[in-house]
Each structure stands twice: as C-alpha cells, then as structure tokens.
C-alpha distance (Angstrom), angle and dihedral (degrees) to the residues before:
residue distance angle dihedral
W1 . . .
Y2 3.76 . .
K3 3.80 94.6 .
Q4 3.79 91.1 48.0
A5 3.87 92.8 50.0
H6 3.77 93.4 44.4
S7 3.86 95.0 48.3
S8 3.82 90.7 49.9
G9 3.89 93.0 43.6
L10 3.69 111.9 156.5
S11 3.75 94.3 -23.3
N12 3.80 89.4 94.5
M13 3.76 89.8 51.1
N14 3.77 90.7 48.0
S15 3.73 93.7 52.0
S16 3.76 93.3 48.2
N17 3.80 91.2 47.5
N18 3.82 90.3 49.5
N19 3.82 89.5 53.4
N20 3.83 90.2 50.8
S21 3.74 94.4 46.4
G22 3.81 91.8 53.6
S23 3.75 91.3 55.6
S24 3.80 93.3 60.3
G25 3.81 89.2 75.7
N26 3.77 93.1 -116.4
N27 3.78 107.1 139.4
N28 3.79 96.8 -179.4
N29 3.76 101.9 131.7
N30 3.80 94.4 -177.0
G31 3.82 92.7 57.6
N32 3.76 89.9 45.8
S33 3.82 91.9 52.7
S34 3.80 91.3 46.8
D35 3.81 89.7 50.0
N36 3.82 90.9 48.9
N37 3.88 90.2 50.0
K38 3.82 90.9 50.2
K39 3.80 91.2 48.2
E40 3.79 92.8 47.5
E41 3.83 90.3 46.8
F42 3.79 90.9 49.8
R43 3.82 91.0 48.2
R44 3.73 92.5 52.5
Y45 3.84 89.4 48.3
L46 3.77 91.1 52.6
D47 3.86 90.2 47.6
K48 3.71 94.3 45.7
T49 3.73 94.2 49.0
G50 3.79 95.0 47.5
V51 3.81 96.4 -113.2
M52 3.78 94.0 121.4
D53 3.84 91.5 51.1
A54 3.79 91.8 48.4
L55 3.76 94.1 48.7
I56 3.80 93.1 45.5
K57 3.75 91.0 50.6
V58 3.78 92.7 49.8
L59 3.84 92.0 46.4
V60 3.81 89.0 48.8
G61 3.73 90.5 50.2
L62 3.72 92.1 50.2
Y63 3.81 90.9 48.3
E64 3.79 89.7 51.3
E65 3.74 95.4 52.0
P66 3.80 110.2 116.6
E67 3.89 88.9 -139.5
R68 3.76 124.0 30.4
P69 3.79 111.8 -116.7
Q70 3.80 117.1 -117.4
N71 3.84 90.2 -124.9
A72 3.79 114.4 35.7
V73 3.75 92.3 -175.8
D74 3.79 91.5 57.4
Y75 3.80 89.0 49.1
V76 3.79 90.5 54.0
R77 3.82 92.5 46.9
R78 3.76 91.5 51.1
Y79 3.78 92.0 45.1
L80 3.77 91.0 53.1
G81 3.76 92.5 45.2
A82 3.69 103.6 -107.1
P83 3.85 116.0 159.7
Q84 3.75 116.0 -102.7
N85 3.76 129.4 -131.0
V86 3.80 93.7 13.9
D87 3.82 119.0 154.0
V88 3.83 95.9 -139.5
E89 3.84 93.5 178.0
G90 3.82 89.4 49.5
L91 3.78 90.9 50.7
K92 3.83 90.7 49.7
R93 3.84 90.7 51.4
E94 3.81 91.7 47.9
N95 3.80 89.9 47.6
E96 3.78 92.5 52.8
Q97 3.86 92.1 47.0
L98 3.78 89.0 51.3
R99 3.76 91.6 49.2
Q100 3.76 92.1 52.1
E101 3.78 91.5 48.0
L102 3.78 89.7 50.6
D103 3.71 91.3 50.8
K104 3.84 90.5 50.9
L105 3.80 90.1 49.3
R106 3.82 92.2 48.9
K107 3.83 92.1 49.2
G108 3.81 91.7 46.7
G109 3.82 91.9 48.6
S110 3.82 92.9 49.9
N111 3.91 90.8 51.0
K112 3.87 90.9 53.5
K113 3.78 92.3 48.4
G114 3.81 90.1 51.7
S115 3.83 93.9 51.4
S116 3.76 95.4 52.9
C-alpha cells in the first residue's frame, strides 16, 4: 500500500483536480498549463524535501492501527513529533509581550547612553 501511494504521490490529486477544473467551463488553456506547472513544481518540492514520505508513513501508520484513534489529527501530530498540550496562542501572546518589553529596554538603554 505504501509503495502504491508513494508512486502515485500527488499525481492522482492532480488528475482529479484537472477533471474538476475542466467542469467549471473555463477553457483557458494557458492558465491550466500554468496551474499544472505550479502543481508539478510543488509536488517535486514536497518529494525532494521528504514531506511526501513523512505524510505517507504517518498515513500508513494510521491505516495499520488496530483501533482508529478518536482524533486522527492528534495522531498525525504525535507521529510527526509535535509537542502535546501546548498553548500556541498563549505562547504567541507571551512572545509579543516579551518583544515589546525588549523594545522598551533597548530604547531606554539608548537614552541613557546618549545622556552620559
């Protein structure tokens, strides 16, 4: 299953997208060709950087699980090594507060140097 999925890669997605785009009534072949080139370039990028392999491996792992997990997204995150129970929004807020504090300290430090 893995080899079949890997060998087809995004080509199956491309062919299904091409069929869908043709049904919209848009006969612009130049735009279609450009879209196909972009999709192919993106597929090569994903393949070259190992994203395709990583995604296929995680999906194979999920497929081979004896019992389906309640939350497949959490399964994928764990498999790919994402930290669990992290408040991303909280970390973003804290980061912004620390950046503002650092800016204030830098501005305050430059004023003191100028007055010496």
